[in-house]
C-alpha positions in Angstrom: 0.0 0.0 0.0 2.8 2.4 0.8 4.4 1.7 -2.6 1.1 2.5 -4.2 0.9 5.8 -2.3 4.4 6.8 -3.5 3.5 5.7 -7.1 0.3 7.8 -7.0 2.3 10.8 -6.0 4.7 10.3 -8.9 1.9 9.7 -11.4 0.3 13.1 -10.5 3.5 14.8 -11.7 5.2 15.2 -8.3 8.3 13.2 -9.2 10.4 14.6 -6.4 10.0 13.2 -3.0 10.9 15.6 -0.2 11.6 14.8 3.4 9.4 16.8 5.8 12.1 18.1 8.2 9.7 18.4 11.2 8.5 14.8 10.8 12.1 13.7 10.3 13.3 15.6 13.4 10.4 14.1 15.5 11.3 10.6 14.3 14.9 11.2 15.3 13.9 12.5 18.7 11.6 9.4 19.2 14.5 7.2 18.4 16.9 9.3 20.5 19.6 9.5 17.9 21.5 12.2 16.1 22.5 12.5 12.4 25.8 10.7 13.0 24.0 7.7 14.5 21.4 7.8 11.8 24.1 7.6 9.1 25.6 4.5 10.8 22.2 2.8 11.2 21.0 3.6 7.7 24.4 2.9 6.1 24.4 6.1 4.1 26.9 8.9 4.1 26.6 12.1 6.2 27.0 14.0 2.9 23.9 12.2 1.4 21.8 12.9 4.5 22.8 16.5 4.6 22.2 17.1 0.9 18.8 15.3 0.9 17.7 17.4 3.9 18.8 20.6 2.2 17.1 19.6 -1.0 20.4 19.8 -3.0 20.0 16.2 -4.3 16.8 14.3 -5.1 15.6 11.8 -2.5 15.9 8.3 -4.0 13.4 5.6 -3.0 16.3 3.4 -1.7 17.7 6.2 0.5 14.2 7.0 1.8 13.8 3.3 2.7 17.1 3.1 4.5 16.3 6.2 6.5 12.8 5.0 7.4 14.1 1.6 8.4 16.7 3.1 10.6 14.1 5.3 12.3 11.5 2.5 12.6 8.9 4.4 10.6 7.1 3.9 7.3 8.7 5.8 4.4 5.4 7.7 3.8 5.6 9.1 7.4 8.8 11.1 6.4 7.5 12.7 3.2 6.1 16.2 3.0 2.3 16.2 2.6 1.0 17.7 -0.6 0.1 21.3 -0.3 
């Protein structure tokens, strides 16, 4: 179902997924970790996390999955809601 929701967003022309920083920060707080610990848990570079959060590089589905898994949340819970 989550994959279907992400696919629907893409089909409506919104091809770029963006992490909602407030949701991301809340998930990090719930897990009691910082960015360095997230990087280790998600097996992604600090550079990638920083650039994704700043919107400098597109968020790839695999990266979103790794971050969500490390934070024990569903990927859709980290994505900005449509305005």
